C-alpha positions as a Python dict, from the first residue, in 0.01 Angstrom:
ca = {
    (1, 'X'): (0, 0, 0),
    (2, 'X'): (242, 316, 67),
    (3, 'X'): (-54, 573, -45),
    (4, 'X'): (-321, 395, 125),
    (5, 'X'): (-78, 435, 479),
    (6, 'X'): (-29, 813, 380),
    (7, 'X'): (-367, 825, 313),
    (8, 'X'): (-473, 668, 706),
    (9, 'X'): (-177, 888, 859),
    (10, 'X'): (-339, 1183, 722),
    (11, 'X'): (-679, 1084, 896),
    (12, 'X'): (-504, 997, 1214),
    (13, 'X'): (-367, 1294, 1248),
    (14, 'X'): (-672, 1542, 1154),
    (15, 'X'): (-765, 1566, 1523),
    (16, 'X'): (-463, 1629, 1616),
    (17, 'X'): (-390, 1925, 1349),
    (18, 'X'): (-777, 2074, 1421),
    (19, 'X'): (-675, 2085, 1799),
    (20, 'X'): (-336, 2282, 1692),
    (21, 'X'): (-583, 2518, 1488),
    (22, 'X'): (-659, 2679, 1856),
    (23, 'X'): (-342, 2757, 1978),
    (24, 'X'): (-297, 3145, 1942),
    (25, 'X'): (-161, 3255, 1587),
    (26, 'X'): (182, 3317, 1750),
    (27, 'X'): (263, 2950, 1813),
    (28, 'X'): (110, 2910, 1454),
    (29, 'X'): (340, 3103, 1278),
    (30, 'X'): (640, 2898, 1116),
    (31, 'X'): (915, 3123, 1276),
    (32, 'X'): (776, 3019, 1675),
    (33, 'X'): (1014, 2926, 1888),
    (34, 'X'): (984, 2700, 2165),
    (35, 'X'): (1015, 2822, 2543),
    (36, 'X'): (1076, 2633, 2876),
    (37, 'X'): (730, 2641, 3023),
    (38, 'X'): (539, 2537, 2679),
    (39, 'X'): (351, 2240, 2645),
    (40, 'X'): (412, 2035, 2317),
    (41, 'X'): (143, 1793, 2188),
    (42, 'X'): (348, 1453, 2032),
    (43, 'X'): (168, 1185, 1774),
    (44, 'X'): (315, 922, 1643),
    (45, 'X'): (107, 758, 1415),
    (46, 'X'): (273, 405, 1385),
    (47, 'X'): (237, 370, 1785),
    (48, 'X'): (-48, 577, 1955),
    (49, 'X'): (77, 449, 2298),
    (50, 'X'): (340, 715, 2256),
    (51, 'X'): (115, 1001, 2211),
    (52, 'X'): (159, 1225, 2468),
    (53, 'X'): (179, 1622, 2598),
    (54, 'X'): (534, 1722, 2730),
    (55, 'X'): (587, 2055, 2921),
    (56, 'X'): (879, 2196, 2802),
    (57, 'X'): (1129, 2182, 3147),
    (58, 'X'): (1257, 2514, 3329),
    (59, 'X'): (1629, 2405, 3125),
    (60, 'X'): (1441, 2373, 2794),
    (61, 'X'): (1415, 1997, 2756),
    (62, 'X'): (1181, 1718, 2697),
    (63, 'X'): (1216, 1382, 2733),
    (64, 'X'): (1025, 1083, 2523),
    (65, 'X'): (1018, 730, 2540),
    (66, 'X'): (1260, 559, 2323),
    (67, 'X'): (1367, 908, 2190),
    (68, 'X'): (1544, 1006, 2541),
    (69, 'X'): (1596, 1398, 2627),
    (70, 'X'): (1636, 1638, 2396),
    (71, 'X'): (1635, 2019, 2386),
    (72, 'X'): (1344, 2210, 2233),
    (73, 'X'): (1378, 2523, 2397),
    (74, 'X'): (1475, 2756, 2106),
    (75, 'X'): (1407, 2554, 1810),
    (76, 'X'): (1084, 2562, 1594),
    (77, 'X'): (827, 2255, 1606),
    (78, 'X'): (940, 2152, 1283),
    (79, 'X'): (1309, 2129, 1403),
    (80, 'X'): (1172, 1928, 1718),
    (81, 'X'): (965, 1676, 1497),
    (82, 'X'): (1282, 1597, 1251),
    (83, 'X'): (1463, 1548, 1562),
    (84, 'X'): (1225, 1300, 1716),
    (85, 'X'): (1145, 1091, 1441),
    (86, 'X'): (1506, 1069, 1366),
    (87, 'X'): (1554, 921, 1725),
    (88, 'X'): (1242, 720, 1706),
    (89, 'X'): (1367, 532, 1384),
    (90, 'X'): (1572, 285, 1490),
    (91, 'X'): (1247, 148, 1699),
    (92, 'X'): (1041, 132, 1370),
    (93, 'X'): (1081, -33, 1013),
    (94, 'X'): (1041, 270, 856),
    (95, 'X'): (1094, 651, 964),
    (96, 'X'): (776, 691, 1167),
    (97, 'X'): (522, 1002, 1119),
    (98, 'X'): (589, 1223, 1379),
    (99, 'X'): (386, 1503, 1416),
    (100, 'X'): (466, 1818, 1700),
    (101, 'X'): (266, 2116, 1747),
    (102, 'X'): (203, 2382, 2061),
    (103, 'X'): (-86, 2248, 2276),
    (104, 'X'): (-24, 2548, 2557),
    (105, 'X'): (190, 2844, 2564),
    (106, 'X'): (357, 2962, 2881),
    (107, 'X'): (232, 3270, 3058),
    (108, 'X'): (517, 3517, 2953),
    (109, 'X'): (577, 3782, 3223),
    (110, 'X'): (568, 4095, 3102),
    (111, 'X'): (850, 4316, 3048),
    (112, 'X'): (931, 4624, 3316),
    (113, 'X'): (923, 4980, 3234),
    (114, 'X'): (1088, 5041, 2896),
    (115, 'X'): (1024, 4724, 2705),
    (116, 'X'): (1291, 4539, 2926),
    (117, 'X'): (1316, 4153, 2800),
    (118, 'X'): (1047, 3907, 2921),
    (119, 'X'): (1151, 3725, 3287),
    (120, 'X'): (1171, 3369, 3283),
    (121, 'X'): (886, 3172, 3344),
    (122, 'X'): (847, 3100, 3759),
    (123, 'X'): (901, 2747, 3871),
    (124, 'X'): (862, 2534, 4183),
    (125, 'X'): (1062, 2261, 4348),
    (126, 'X'): (971, 1920, 4358),
    (127, 'X'): (1196, 1622, 4505),
    (128, 'X'): (1209, 1273, 4407),
    (129, 'X'): (1358, 1012, 4608),
    (130, 'X'): (1441, 664, 4506),
    (131, 'X'): (1451, 460, 4208),
    (132, 'X'): (1345, 726, 3948),
    (133, 'X'): (1574, 771, 3606),
    (134, 'X'): (1676, 1091, 3788),
    (135, 'X'): (1643, 1197, 4129),
    (136, 'X'): (1673, 1514, 4336),
    (137, 'X'): (1550, 1806, 4284),
    (138, 'X'): (1304, 1900, 4003),
    (139, 'X'): (1244, 2303, 3904),
    (140, 'X'): (923, 2297, 3736),
    (141, 'X'): (646, 2506, 3591),
    (142, 'X'): (328, 2578, 3769),
    (143, 'X'): (75, 2337, 3678),
    (144, 'X'): (295, 2017, 3584),
    (145, 'X'): (129, 1732, 3658),
    (146, 'X'): (265, 1359, 3829),
    (147, 'X'): (260, 1229, 3492),
    (148, 'X'): (476, 1499, 3361),
    (149, 'X'): (701, 1469, 3607),
    (150, 'X'): (793, 1108, 3595),
    (151, 'X'): (856, 1198, 3173),
    (152, 'X'): (1110, 1501, 3310),
    (153, 'X'): (1263, 1225, 3511),
    (154, 'X'): (1347, 984, 3269),
    (155, 'X'): (1094, 684, 3425),
    (156, 'X'): (1217, 497, 3637),
    (157, 'X'): (1487, 238, 3681),
    (158, 'X'): (1445, -128, 3647),
    (159, 'X'): (1452, -198, 4013),
    (160, 'X'): (1164, 48, 4073),
    (161, 'X'): (820, -74, 4214),
    (162, 'X'): (590, 105, 4026),
    (163, 'X'): (307, 6, 4178),
    (164, 'X'): (375, 144, 4553),
    (165, 'X'): (512, 503, 4416),
    (166, 'X'): (379, 759, 4698),
    (167, 'X'): (306, 1137, 4681),
    (168, 'X'): (420, 1308, 5010),
    (169, 'X'): (289, 1655, 5061),
    (170, 'X'): (319, 1890, 5339),
    (171, 'X'): (73, 2127, 5442),
    (172, 'X'): (253, 2464, 5475),
    (173, 'X'): (-8, 2591, 5743),
    (174, 'X'): (-16, 2275, 5972),
    (175, 'X'): (313, 2100, 5883),
    (176, 'X'): (82, 1776, 5838),
    (177, 'X'): (220, 1520, 5576),
    (178, 'X'): (-32, 1361, 5383),
    (179, 'X'): (66, 1056, 5189),
    (180, 'X'): (-105, 964, 4833),
    (181, 'X'): (-57, 618, 4699),
    (182, 'X'): (62, 647, 4306),
    (183, 'X'): (14, 319, 4065),
    (184, 'X'): (182, 416, 3760),
    (185, 'X'): (104, 35, 3617),
    (186, 'X'): (-246, 169, 3659),
    (187, 'X'): (-168, 479, 3507),
    (188, 'X'): (-47, 321, 3201),
    (189, 'X'): (-344, 89, 3145),
    (190, 'X'): (-552, 396, 3181),
    (191, 'X'): (-761, 271, 3468),
    (192, 'X'): (-605, 548, 3713),
    (193, 'X'): (-627, 948, 3669),
    (194, 'X'): (-391, 1005, 3927),
    (195, 'X'): (-159, 1092, 3662),
    (196, 'X'): (-290, 1413, 3603),
    (197, 'X'): (-310, 1512, 3963),
    (198, 'X'): (-105, 1891, 3943),
    (199, 'X'): (225, 1901, 4169),
    (200, 'X'): (216, 2148, 4446),
    (201, 'X'): (550, 2366, 4608),
    (202, 'X'): (710, 2074, 4759),
    (203, 'X'): (586, 1807, 4678),
    (204, 'X'): (822, 1459, 4757),
    (205, 'X'): (777, 1149, 4523),
    (206, 'X'): (892, 862, 4676),
    (207, 'X'): (988, 566, 4417),
    (208, 'X'): (1051, 264, 4675),
    (209, 'X'): (1248, -34, 4568),
    (210, 'X'): (1132, -363, 4431),
    (211, 'X'): (1093, -649, 4647),
    (212, 'X'): (1259, -979, 4564),
    (213, 'X'): (920, -1136, 4406),
    (214, 'X'): (771, -824, 4345),
}
């Protein structure tokens, strides 16, 4: 039975491993160290519902359900993989099969004349108000999506009205504000693609409090 499970795990991981082959050679080298702005692909064989792409935040951290936040910057994918497996183990009957790879490498700013060190990736400021697990200002890499921001803020508090989240965006030219409705429950169920919306500088995410019988 154990051998069968191991074989199935390898088969299920095959698309994941093939995708990893498309990443530049730099990221495939065993000594590659993760940096802020990289996007990691995480696969949990025993619970595909946890599979996701996560952005390494400017402070070098990633957030994973059931594992919480952990530092990824400066570590190899193997080290992050081992730490995630250790953190997830209490939620499974045995240590889960965790696979981590580089899905996308952050753009590196070219060094100045004389071969200076590369500058940190540019970031944009996004603001979260209300019942997020964390609120306030988030400095994220350009291209960060709504769903990735939800991951960075650690999800929501138990009082959050997750069906009534708002994205408020102000046009920098006209000053006009537009409000977009976000239903996180629908995103989770796969019936809404609004989670892939790319955030823009100055966007505000408002997470209202649940009503009494909501």
